[in-house]
C-alpha positions, 0 to 999 in steps of 0.5 A, a space after each residue: 121562744 124563738 131565736 138563734 141558738 149556737 150549734 142548733 137549727 130551729 125546727 119548729 116554733 110553737 111546738 114541743 116534744 110529747 111527754 112519755 116518748 121513748 126517745 125523749 127525756 124530760 129534764 125539768 125546768 131550765 132556761 133556753 141556753 141551759 137546755 141547749 148546753 145540756 143537749 150540746 154536751 151529750 153525744 146522744 142528744 140530737 134535739 131539744 125543746 124549750 118553753 119560754 114561760 114554764 122553762 120546760 126542757 126536754 131532750 131527744 135521741 132523734 132529730 125532730 125532723 125525723 120524728 112525729 113526737 112533737 105537739 102544739 105548745 104556745 111559747 115553745 120551740 124545738 131545735 135540731 142539733 147542727 153538726 155542720 157548724 164546725 165545718 166550712 162548705 165547698 160547693 160542687 167538689 169532693 176530695 180525690 183521695 180515697 175516703 177512710 169510710 163511706 156510708 149511706 145517710 139521710 141528710 147532711 146533718 147525719 153525715 156531719 154527725 158521723 164525722 164528728 163522732 168517728 172514733 176510728 180515725 181523726 175525721 177532718 172532712 167529708 164529702 156529701 153527695 146526693 144519690 138519686 138512684 139510691 135509698 140514701 145519700 153518700 157520705 165519705 169521711 176523710 182524715 185530711 183537710 182541703 189544703 191543696 185545691 189544685 191537686 186534691 179535688 175533683 169536680 165531675 160531680 159538681 152538680 150533686 156533691 158538697 165538700 165540708 172541711 173542719 174549721 181551723 179553730 177545731 184543730 186547737 184546744 181552748 184554754 179559757 181566761 189565759 194568755 201566753 206570757 212570752 212575746 208574740 212572734 206576730 200580732 194581728 189586730 181586729 180579727 175573729 178567733 176563727 181567723 186567728 186560728 187560720 193565720 196560725 195554721 197557714 203561718 210560714 213558721 210553726 205556730 203551735 199556740 196562740 192567744 186571742 183577746 177581746 171584750 164584749 164591746 168588740 163583737 167577737 173581734 180582737 187581737 191575735 197573738 201567734 207564737 213560734 214553736 211547740 206549745 210545750 215551750 210556752 207558759 200561760 197566765 190568767 187573763 179575764 179577756 183572753 183565751 189560749 189555743 193549743 194546736 192538737 198535734 197530728 201527722 200534718 204537724 209531724 210532717 211539717 216539723 220533719 220538713 222544717 228540720 230537714 231544711 235546717 239540716 240541709 242549710 247547715 250542711 250546705 253552709 258548712 261545706 261552703 265554709 270548708 271550701 272557702 277555708 281550703 281555698 284560703 289555705 291554698 292561696 296562703 300556701 302559694 304566697 308563702 312558697 313565693 316568699 320562700 323562693 324570693 328569699 332563697 333567690 336573694 341569698 344566692 
């Protein structure tokens, strides 16, 4: 009962969790994907075991790699939940900004889990550094993305640190079987949903919503429709092959909108000032012409 399961790493084939363990809960008979879905939706579930023939499903509050509560079992497999699948890794760098929270962890998955479950702030990235001189590795949680590689990183710890930033798709709330009714500002063909989200975040306009359409024969690729403006300005309708993604507003969004508004405001002010200068110059020229005509008329009368 092997194979890949989204959001999990296969720990051991031909094994399952021991019955009766305090950290393990036997759920009954569920096929592999259903057992995985149950574990995926529970914050306290860190691993599960599934058996092909009997469909036996058990979940655990501990990682399988850190427990001895497994036994030999034909046609069964044990899976650890993977928290790093929602992040992109950048080897040999770390953020130069001060971390919001620093903790000692036992492995990369624990660090990613702390970031995923952080309630005190919006954890968007983390640095995981191996610390040979300490009992645990260092995990530094950040509330920013790695958006400015030239000024936001440091590499003096390149031999032991890895930076992980959330994938762009995690900045959006997914609405299945939906598409935006309005015409798209930009359409991009043959990309994945993750690439579509990246294009939306990096767009020169404010992309507050996009919808992505694909079919089973397209192997995860499809058409990306980016929309200019806040998501509240758009309506969605049912579509069996599309999903709408709404940007989750954060301080970066507000900062962007403030900068955009300031640019538009400055542009309008500058344009108005230039118009007034031209108007003043035009009135001055008209005045001089009128005065010249008056003088010539007066001279002719004399």
